[in-house]
C-alpha positions as CSV (number, residue, x, y, z in Angstrom):
1,M,-4.4,-24.2,-14.4
2,T,-3.4,-20.8,-12.9
3,S,-3.8,-20.7,-8.8
4,T,-5.2,-17.9,-7.2
5,V,-5.0,-16.1,-3.5
6,T,-7.0,-13.5,-1.9
7,L,-5.6,-10.2,-1.1
8,S,-7.6,-8.2,1.4
9,V,-7.1,-4.6,1.1
10,R,-8.1,-1.6,3.5
11,R,-10.3,1.0,1.4
12,S,-10.4,4.4,2.9
13,T,-10.2,8.2,2.6
14,E,-8.7,10.7,5.0
15,D,-12.2,10.8,6.6
16,A,-13.1,7.6,7.2
17,S,-11.7,4.4,8.7
18,G,-12.9,2.2,5.6
19,A,-13.4,-1.2,5.1
20,M,-11.6,-4.3,4.1
21,Q,-12.3,-5.6,0.4
22,D,-11.2,-8.9,-0.9
23,F,-9.5,-9.4,-4.4
24,T,-8.8,-12.7,-6.0
25,V,-5.3,-12.4,-7.7
26,P,-3.4,-14.9,-9.7
27,F,-0.6,-16.4,-7.8
28,A,2.9,-17.2,-9.0
29,E,5.6,-18.5,-6.6
30,G,7.9,-15.8,-5.6
31,M,5.3,-12.7,-6.5
32,S,5.2,-10.0,-4.4
33,V,2.6,-8.2,-2.5
34,L,3.2,-5.3,-4.8
35,D,3.0,-7.5,-7.9
36,A,-0.5,-8.4,-6.5
37,L,-1.6,-4.8,-5.9
38,I,-0.5,-3.7,-9.2
39,W,-2.3,-6.5,-10.9
40,I,-5.2,-5.3,-8.7
41,R,-4.9,-2.1,-10.7
42,A,-4.4,-3.1,-14.0
43,H,-7.3,-5.9,-14.2
44,A,-9.7,-5.8,-11.0
45,D,-9.9,-1.8,-9.6
46,P,-8.2,0.9,-11.3
47,T,-9.2,2.9,-8.4
48,L,-7.1,1.3,-5.7
49,A,-4.6,4.1,-4.5
50,V,-1.2,2.6,-3.8
51,R,2.3,4.4,-4.0
52,Y,5.4,2.8,-5.4
53,S,8.4,4.1,-7.2
54,C,10.6,1.1,-8.1
55,I,11.5,2.6,-11.4
56,N,13.4,5.2,-9.5
57,A,16.0,3.6,-6.8
58,N,16.4,7.2,-5.0
59,A,12.5,7.1,-4.0
60,C,12.6,3.7,-2.4
61,K,10.2,3.3,0.7
62,E,7.3,4.4,-1.1
63,C,5.5,1.3,-1.1
64,S,5.6,0.7,2.7
65,V,2.6,-0.7,4.2
66,M,1.1,-3.0,6.7
67,V,1.1,-6.9,5.7
68,D,-0.6,-9.0,8.0
69,G,0.0,-6.5,10.3
70,E,3.6,-6.2,10.1
71,V,5.2,-2.8,8.8
72,T,7.2,-4.1,5.5
73,Y,7.8,-2.9,1.9
74,A,5.1,-4.5,-0.5
75,C,8.1,-4.8,-3.1
76,T,9.8,-7.2,-0.9
77,A,6.8,-8.8,1.0
78,R,6.5,-12.2,-0.5
79,L,3.0,-13.5,-1.3
80,T,2.1,-17.0,-0.1
81,T,-0.7,-19.4,-1.0
82,K,-2.3,-18.0,2.0
83,G,-2.9,-14.7,0.4
84,A,-2.4,-11.5,2.7
85,K,-4.2,-8.8,4.6
86,V,-2.7,-5.0,3.4
87,E,-3.3,-1.9,5.1
88,P,-2.0,1.4,5.4
89,L,0.7,2.4,7.9
90,I,-0.4,2.7,11.4
91,G,0.0,6.1,13.1
92,K,0.3,7.8,9.5
93,P,-2.4,10.1,8.2
94,V,-4.3,8.2,5.3
95,I,-4.8,10.0,2.2
96,R,-6.5,7.2,0.5
97,D,-6.5,3.5,0.4
98,L,-3.0,2.3,1.3
99,V,-1.5,5.7,0.4
100,T,-0.2,7.5,3.8
101,D,1.5,10.8,4.4
102,I,5.1,9.4,4.8
103,L,6.3,13.3,5.4
104,P,7.9,13.9,8.9
105,T,5.8,16.7,10.3
106,K,8.8,19.2,10.2
107,E,9.2,18.7,6.4
108,R,5.5,19.5,5.8
109,L,5.0,22.8,4.0
110,S,2.5,24.2,7.0
111,A,5.3,23.6,9.7
112,V,8.0,25.3,7.2
113,L,5.6,28.3,6.6
114,G,5.1,28.3,10.5
115,A,8.6,28.6,11.5
116,Q,9.0,31.6,9.1
117,R,6.5,33.6,11.0
């Protein structure tokens, strides 16, 4: 029998504070929070927005989220039998669900265009 854990994920859009949604996911020792989020997208809810780029090491840090109140990478945060609470980064504009605007302010197009005027 496969054991399961609960992953509580904050679901929201840029104009709403959102609410927590619980997902029951299969659990295997050593799996990451990102593994569980990918499982949710594939098997439970394909609308869950999460950013990651593990296929391209040059884009690391894409999966930064809050796990149980701590800033971490979803790919390195290990899931335990207690499950986890996953939220978008604090202090960053939320685009949707766990996806936040991670560009520094000075790198946004509007900041560049404003500097040219």
